[in-house]
N, C-alpha and C positions, 0 to 999 in steps of 0.2 A: 693519204685520203684527201689530199687537196683537190682531187677530181670531183669531190662532192661540193666543193665551194663554188659559188658563182665566179665566172672568169674575171669579172671586174672587181671583185672584192679582195682587198689585201688584208691578210690576217694581222699584219704588223702596224696598221694604222688604226689604233684603238684609243679610246679615252683613257685617262689616267686611272680611273677606277677599275677598268679591266686589267690593266697591268698590275695593279695592286693585288688583285685576287690571283692572277697568274703567278706572281712572285711567291705568294703564300703557298700556292700549289707546288711550286718547285721545292720549297723547303719541306712541305709535308711529305712529299714523295722521297725526298732525301732521307727522311726518318725511317723508311722501310729498311734500308740496308746500312744505316749509320752505325747501328750497334753490332752488326755482324763481325767486323774485324776485331772487336775488343772482347769477345766472349772468352777466349782462352786467358786473356789478361785479367779479366774480372775473376775468373775461377782461381787463378794463381794468387792475385793480390788479396782477395777476401776469403781465401781458403774454402772455396765452395766446390762441391762436386759438379761434374758435368750436368747431372740431372737438375740440380738446383739452378745452375746457370741457364739452362734451357727454359726454365720456368719464366725467365724474362720475356720470352715470346708468348708463353701460355697465358700469363695473366693479362698481357696486352691484348691478345686475340680473343680471349673469352669475353672480356668487357666490351671490346669493340663489337663483337658479334651480337651480344645481348643488347647493347645500346642501339644497334642498327634497327632493332624492332620498334623503337620509340622515336628515332630521329625525325621521321617524316611527320609524326604527330606533333613534335615540338616545333619544327621549322614552319609548319603550316599555321601555327598560332602566334609565334613571336616574330616571324619574318626571317628572311635569309641573312640579312646583315647581323642581327642579334645572334643568330645561330653560329655564324662564322666566327664572330668575336668571342663568343663563349668557348667555342672549341679551341681557338688559338690561345686564349688565356689559360685554359686548363693545361694545354701542352706546355706552355712556358712554366707554369707553377710546378708541374710534376717532373718535367725534365730537370729543373733546378734542384728539386728535392732528390732526384736520382744522383745528380752530380755531387751533392753534399752528403750522401749516405755513407755509412760505415759498415754496412752488412749487406749481404746479398738478399736476405729476407726483406729488408727495407726497400731495396731497389725493385724487387718483385712486386711489392705492394704499390709503389709509386708508378710503376709501369702500367698497372691497372688503371690508375687515374689518367695517365697519358692516353690509354686506349679509348677512354670515354671522350676526351677532347678530340681525338683523331676521328672518331665516328661522327661527331657533330660537324666537323669541318668537311670531311670528304663527301658526306652525304648531301652537302649543300653547294659545293664549289662549282660544279659544272653548270647547274641551273643558273647560278649567279652570273657566270661568264656569258652564257648564252643570252640571258636576259639583258645584259648591259652592253654587249659587244656591238660594234658597228660592222656592217657588211653581211649580216645574216648569220644563221647558225653554222653554215659551212666554214666561214672564216673563223668563227669563234672556236670551233672544234680543232682546226689546224693549230691555232694558238695554244689551246689547252694541251694538245698532244705534244707540242714542242716542250711545254713546261713539264709534262709527265716524263718524257724521255730524258730530259736534262736532269730532273730530280733523281730518277731511278739509277742513272749512270753515275752521277756525282756522289750520291750518298755513301756508298762503300769506300770510295776514294778519299773523301773528306774524313770519314771515320778512321781510315787507316793512317792518314797524316796526323790527325789529332791524337789518335790512339798510341802513336809512337812516343808522344810526350807523357801521356797518362791515360788510364782507362776513363778518367773523368772528363777528358777533353771533348769527346763527341757530345756528351750531355750538355756541357757549357756552350758548345757550338750551336746546338739546337735552341737553347735559351735565347742567345743573342739574335739568331736569325728569325725565330718566331716572334720575338718582341718587335723587331723591325716590321715584320709582316702585319702584326696586330695594329701598330701605329698607322701603317700605310692603308689598311682596310678601313680603320676607324675614320681617317681623315678624308680619304679619296672616294670611298664607296658611298654614293648618294644618288638620288633620283628615283623616279617611279619605274623600276625595272622588274618588279616582282608582283605576282598575283597570289594572294593568300586564299587557298581553298582548303578548309579544314579537313583533315584526314581522321577517321575514327581510330581510336586507340587499338581496337581489336582487329583492324584490317590486315596487318602483316601475319597475325596468327591464323586467321581464317584463310588466307591465301594458300597456305600449305596443304589445304584440302583439295586443291585443284590438281588432277593427276599429272599434267605436264610439268607444272612447277615442282611437284613432289619428286618426280623422276630426276629432274635437273639438280635439285638440292642434294639428292643421294649421290649422284655422279660427282658433284662438287665436293661433298664431304670426303670421299675417298681420294679424289684427285688432289685435294689440298694437302693430304698427308704426304704424297709424293713431293709436292711443291716445297713444303716446309722442312722435310728431311734434307732436301738438297740445299736449301737456303740456310737453315739454322744449325744443322748438324755438321755440315762439311768443313767449317773452320777448324774443328778439332782434329780430324785425320789429316788435313792438309799440312799441319805442322809449320806453317809460315809465321812470320812476325805479323803485327797488325798491318803494316804497310803491304806485305805480300798478300794477305787476305783481302785487303782493300782493293788492290789491283786486280786480283782474280774476280772479285764480284763487281768491279767496274766493267770488266769484259762481259760478265753475266748480265748486268743491267743494260749495257748497250745492245747486246743480242736480243734481250727481251723487248726493249723499246722498238727496235727495227722491225721485228716480226709482228708485234701488236699493232703498230701504226701502218705499215705498208704491206707485209706479206699476207696477213690474215684477210684484209679486204680483197687482195688480188686472188687468193684461193677461192673466195666466195663468189667470184665471177664465174667459176667453172663448176664448183661442187656445192651441194647442199650443206647446210650447217652440220647436220648430224653425220654426214659423210666425212667432212673435215675432221670432226672430233674422233670418229671411229678409226681414222688413219693415224692421227697424231698421238692419241693416248697409248696405243701399243708401242709406238716409237719411243715415247717417254719412258715406258716401263723397261724397254730394252736398254735405254741409256742409263737408267738407274741401276739395273742389274750389272751392266758392264762396269759402272763406277764402283760397285761393291767388289767385283772380281779383281779389278785393277787398282784397288784403293791404296796399295803399297807404293804405287808409282805416283809421285806428285804431279808429273806432267800429264799422265793419263787422267788423273782426277780433275785437273784444271780443264782439260779438253771436254770431259763429260759435263762439268758444271756449265761451261759456255754453250755446249750443244743443248743442254737442258734449258738454258735461257731462251734459245731460239724456239724450242717447242712450247715452253710455258707461255711465251708471248702470244703465239697463235691461239692456244687453248684459252687463255684469259679473255681475249677479245671475243672469240666465237662462242664460248660457253655463256658468258654474261650477256652477250647480245641475244642469244637464244632465250635467256630468261626474260629479257625485255619483250620478246614477241610471243611468249608462251601463254599469255592471258590478256584480257581486256582491262586489267587493273592498271591504275597509274604506275608509271615506271618506278617511282620512289617506293611504292608499296611492294611491288614484286621483288625489287632488288634488296629491300630490307629483309624480307622473309628468307630469300635465298642466301644472303650474306650471313645471316645469323646461324644457319645450319652449316655452311661451308667453313666458317671460322672455327667451329668446333673441331673439325678435322685438323686445321692448322694449329689449334691450341694443343691438341693431344700429341701431335707428331714429335715435336722436339724432345720432351722428356722421355717418351717411349723409345725414341732412337738412342738417346744417351744410355738408358737402362739396358737396352739390347747390346750396345757397344761394350758396356762394362761386363755383361754376362757372357757374351759369345764372340766378341771381337768386332772390328769395324766393318766387316763385309755384311753382316746380318742386317743392320739398319737399312742399308740400301736395297737388299732383297725384300725386306718388309715393305719399303716404299714402293718398289716395283710391283709387288703383289697387290698392294692397295690400289694402284693405278689400273691393274687388270680387273679388279672388282668394279672400279668405276666404268671400265669399258663394257663389262658384262651387264651392268645396270642400264647403261645407255642402249645396248643392243636389245635387251629384253623389253625396255620401255619405249622403244622407238616409235611404236604405233601411236602412242599418246602424244607424239611430238610432230604430227603432220603439219600443224599450224606453224611451227617453228621453221620448217623448210619452205613453206609457201610464201611467207611474207618477205618482201624485199625492203631492207632498211634504208632510211635516209641518213644524212650526215649526222644529225643530232643523236639518232639512235645508236649509231656506231660509236660516236664519241662517248655516250653514256656507258656503253659496254666497256670501252677502254678504261673509263674512270673507275667503275666499280671493280672490274677485273684486276687491274694493276694496283689499285689502292689497298689491296690486302696485305 
């Protein structure tokens, strides 16, 4: 998306405060996949069932989603820097508590606190970078996207490396990196880069009454089931070590980053947003069903995971960008409402997938995920008339960057 940035603006010549937030973004996005490689190890070491282990994602996503409803209200009152620091501090504390825990139930609870910190941080990070960056919003978005891609790709790899030592390793890794990020933001982030415009507490709740936003929230709810079955359930049937799972999802993260940053904007030059989604969603459903059919083959499952990453990257960007354009509401309000609903799908998917695996075998969870994505496709097709505004508005660089932020920070 560098095409959106002014030709003379270099995204790499930024003040120290921008680099501080960008580094924190890298670490935050690493946290998305950091836990993935150690799920089987946690289940074995703490004598937890797969369903219990998958609740590590559920508690995190439920709290993240619910907190998204109030983050815009909080940040509009205490300011961006205070919101960022509060989020980072919560992640440090709860990641440390996870690392020191002796039971899976304790980790599930502490992951909920981690989700609160993550919601505060990711809801504020892009606005902070755009407000403080030199060279305009286009250069800021390129820098942000680089941090995003780096974090999503490295997270599973680092999780695999540290997970080979102990399942506690990735949690301690997050503590150290987030503590460094906290100090960097506290020391370096300064200056008049933000405008506080108070947001009513009720705004995200009222936003869901708008038909276009409601349609997209339903689509996201069922789409996210497919996303998190692929991400959170796949480590179990893969049967790899922590390092093997980390390498697999490193490939997934690279694929997702490439398509979210470059392929999605390229497709939108030729197709409307709803058209892109109506093409990609059925392809994702097919990929999930094929993964279920070929689940006994490790190579085939790895290929399906990486192909899924390619499709998920496109969907994340286009779907969340559509949310940004669906109403006249501030973007923070629209994305908060939408994120709260879609995270419910992500929260429900991992334990349901594990329960289906236990009852019917490893194929059924992927078929369930594929069926959920088909429901998302049907909801989009039925509600397409309410989305005419989404297809008419052409985004600028900041809007596309905001879509990548909220879409890939899930």
